[in-house]
C-alpha positions as CSV (number, residue, x, y, z in Angstrom):
1,H,101.1,162.5,157.4
2,N,103.7,159.5,156.3
3,T,102.1,157.4,158.9
4,L,99.1,157.8,156.7
5,K,100.6,157.0,153.8
6,M,102.3,153.8,154.7
7,K,98.8,152.5,156.2
8,I,97.4,153.1,152.7
9,F,100.6,151.5,151.2
10,S,100.2,148.6,153.6
11,N,96.3,148.5,152.9
12,E,97.2,147.9,149.3
13,V,99.7,145.3,149.7
14,K,97.3,144.1,151.5
15,I,94.9,143.8,149.1
16,G,97.2,142.5,146.5
17,L,98.2,139.8,148.3
18,L,94.8,138.6,149.3
19,A,94.0,139.0,145.4
20,A,96.9,136.7,144.9
21,I,96.1,134.4,147.2
22,A,92.2,134.1,145.5
23,L,93.3,133.5,142.3
24,A,95.8,130.7,143.2
25,L,93.1,129.0,145.4
26,A,90.6,129.3,142.8
27,F,93.5,127.7,140.2
28,W,93.9,124.9,142.3
29,G,89.8,124.6,142.8
30,Y,89.2,124.1,138.8
31,K,92.0,121.7,138.5
32,F,90.7,119.9,141.6
33,I,87.0,119.5,140.1
34,Q,88.5,118.1,137.3
35,G,90.2,115.4,139.3
36,R,93.8,116.9,139.0
37,N,95.2,117.5,142.0
38,L,98.3,120.0,141.6
39,L,99.8,119.6,145.0
40,K,100.4,115.1,144.3
41,R,102.9,114.0,141.9
42,S,101.4,111.2,139.6
43,N,102.4,108.8,137.3
44,I,101.4,109.8,133.2
45,Y,100.4,106.9,131.0
46,Y,99.2,107.2,127.0
47,V,96.6,104.6,125.4
48,E,95.0,104.9,121.8
49,Y,91.5,104.1,121.4
50,D,89.1,103.6,118.2
51,N,86.6,105.5,120.1
52,V,85.9,106.8,123.2
53,S,82.2,106.6,123.4
54,L,81.6,110.0,125.5
55,L,85.0,108.9,127.5
56,K,85.0,111.9,129.9
57,L,88.2,114.2,131.6
58,S,88.0,112.5,135.7
59,T,86.8,109.3,134.5
60,P,88.2,107.1,136.8
61,V,91.3,104.4,136.4
62,T,91.0,101.5,138.3
63,I,93.0,97.8,139.4
64,N,90.6,95.3,140.7
65,G,88.0,97.6,141.4
66,V,90.1,100.2,143.6
67,Q,90.7,103.6,142.1
68,V,94.2,104.5,141.5
69,G,93.9,107.3,139.2
70,F,91.7,109.1,136.7
71,V,91.8,109.8,132.8
72,S,93.5,113.3,132.4
73,E,93.2,114.1,129.0
74,I,91.6,113.2,125.7
75,Q,92.5,114.0,122.5
76,P,92.0,112.8,118.9
77,V,94.4,111.8,116.9
78,M,93.5,113.0,113.3
79,S,96.8,111.2,111.6
80,K,95.7,107.8,113.1
81,D,92.0,108.6,113.0
82,N,92.3,107.1,116.6
83,V,91.7,109.0,120.5
84,L,94.6,109.4,122.5
85,V,93.6,109.4,126.1
86,T,96.5,110.3,129.1
87,L,95.6,108.5,131.9
88,S,97.1,109.8,135.5
89,L,98.0,107.2,138.4
90,E,98.9,107.7,142.0
91,K,102.8,108.0,142.3
92,D,103.0,105.0,144.0
93,V,101.5,102.7,141.7
94,R,103.0,100.6,139.3
95,I,102.6,98.7,136.1
96,P,103.5,96.1,133.4
97,K,104.2,97.0,130.2
98,S,101.9,94.8,129.3
99,T,99.1,96.6,130.7
100,L,95.6,96.5,129.2
101,A,93.8,99.5,129.3
102,E,90.2,98.2,129.3
103,L,88.0,101.0,128.6
104,R,84.1,99.8,130.0
105,E,81.1,100.6,130.4
106,E,79.7,101.0,133.8
107,G,75.9,100.6,133.5
108,F,72.9,101.2,131.2
109,M,73.5,105.2,131.9
110,G,76.3,105.4,129.8
111,G,79.6,105.7,133.2
112,K,82.7,104.8,131.8
113,S,85.6,103.5,133.5
114,V,89.3,102.8,133.0
115,A,90.3,98.9,134.3
116,L,93.9,98.2,134.3
117,R,94.4,94.1,133.5
118,Y,97.8,92.3,134.1
119,K,98.4,88.3,134.4
120,A,101.1,89.5,137.0
121,P,102.7,92.3,139.3
122,C,106.5,94.1,137.7
123,S,109.4,94.6,139.7
124,G,112.4,96.7,138.2
125,G,112.7,96.7,133.9
126,D,109.5,95.4,133.4
127,C,107.2,97.7,134.6
128,A,106.1,100.9,132.7
129,Q,107.7,104.3,133.1
130,S,105.5,107.4,133.1
131,G,105.1,108.6,129.8
132,D,105.1,105.1,128.1
133,Y,102.5,103.9,125.4
134,I,100.2,101.1,126.9
135,Q,97.4,98.8,124.6
136,G,93.7,99.7,125.1
137,R,90.5,97.7,124.4
138,V,87.2,99.0,124.3
139,F,84.4,97.0,125.8
140,G,80.4,97.5,124.4
141,M,77.9,96.7,127.7
142,L,77.9,93.2,127.0
143,G,81.1,92.9,127.3
144,S,81.6,95.0,130.3
145,M,78.8,93.6,132.5
146,V,80.2,89.3,131.3
147,S,83.5,88.3,131.2
148,P,84.4,86.1,127.5
149,D,84.3,83.1,129.7
150,E,80.8,83.2,131.4
151,L,79.2,84.2,127.6
152,D,78.6,80.9,126.8
153,T,76.7,80.0,129.8
154,Y,74.9,83.1,130.1
155,L,73.8,83.0,126.4
156,S,72.3,78.8,126.7
157,I,70.4,80.5,129.8
158,V,68.6,82.6,127.9
159,Q,68.0,80.5,125.0
160,S,66.4,77.9,127.1
161,G,64.2,80.3,128.7
162,L,63.2,82.0,125.3
163,K,62.3,78.4,124.0
164,G,60.5,77.6,127.1
165,I,58.5,80.9,125.9
166,L,58.3,80.5,122.7
167,D,57.0,77.3,123.2
168,S,54.3,78.1,125.8
169,L,53.4,80.7,123.3
170,N,52.8,78.0,120.9
171,R,50.6,76.3,122.3
172,Q,48.5,78.7,123.7
173,L,47.5,80.3,119.7
174,L,48.1,78.1,117.8
175,S,46.6,74.7,118.9
176,K,43.5,73.2,118.0
177,D,42.0,73.9,121.4
178,A,43.5,77.3,122.0
179,Q,40.5,80.1,123.5
180,G,40.7,83.4,123.4
181,P,40.4,86.4,120.8
182,L,43.9,86.4,119.4
183,A,43.8,82.7,118.9
184,E,40.7,83.1,117.4
185,S,42.1,85.6,114.9
186,L,45.1,83.2,114.0
187,R,42.8,80.6,113.1
188,D,40.9,83.4,110.8
189,L,43.9,84.3,109.2
190,Q,44.8,80.6,108.4
191,G,41.7,80.3,107.1
């Protein structure tokens, strides 16, 4: 009779332990899907933006195109009419205090990323510490795709292309020798 009680107690303990392990794994899995690995330590940095335009949790944080972390939290700051974004970076990644966190469009489908930019790597006292605030800047679609240095070049290319198209349309539609229904309609309207 005593062995039967021990067997029942033993099964109850096993079921309880299994349930506790399953809950712990489910919690860890949920956090892992959100981008947080509870088993890996990280540095936390804060950035304030005017508008994050649908930035999501787990958005990648990159340095020179290499992912070094993710967005772990997004909160509105009502007193400043800003949005506070928490960046979680790998523990061994050190960034200067002057780092700029650029919120960029990744494509036409609305994907985002946070690119960390700085002039030179840090060493010692000029490195930001976990918990520090860094400066943020938001780039629109065009700013994300073209650097400000190249913008004038691209605009001149587009301008010359548009000029050629407009000249061609003028010749085809507005010249005295122009043929076709659209050219005739324009001549009739002018008359």
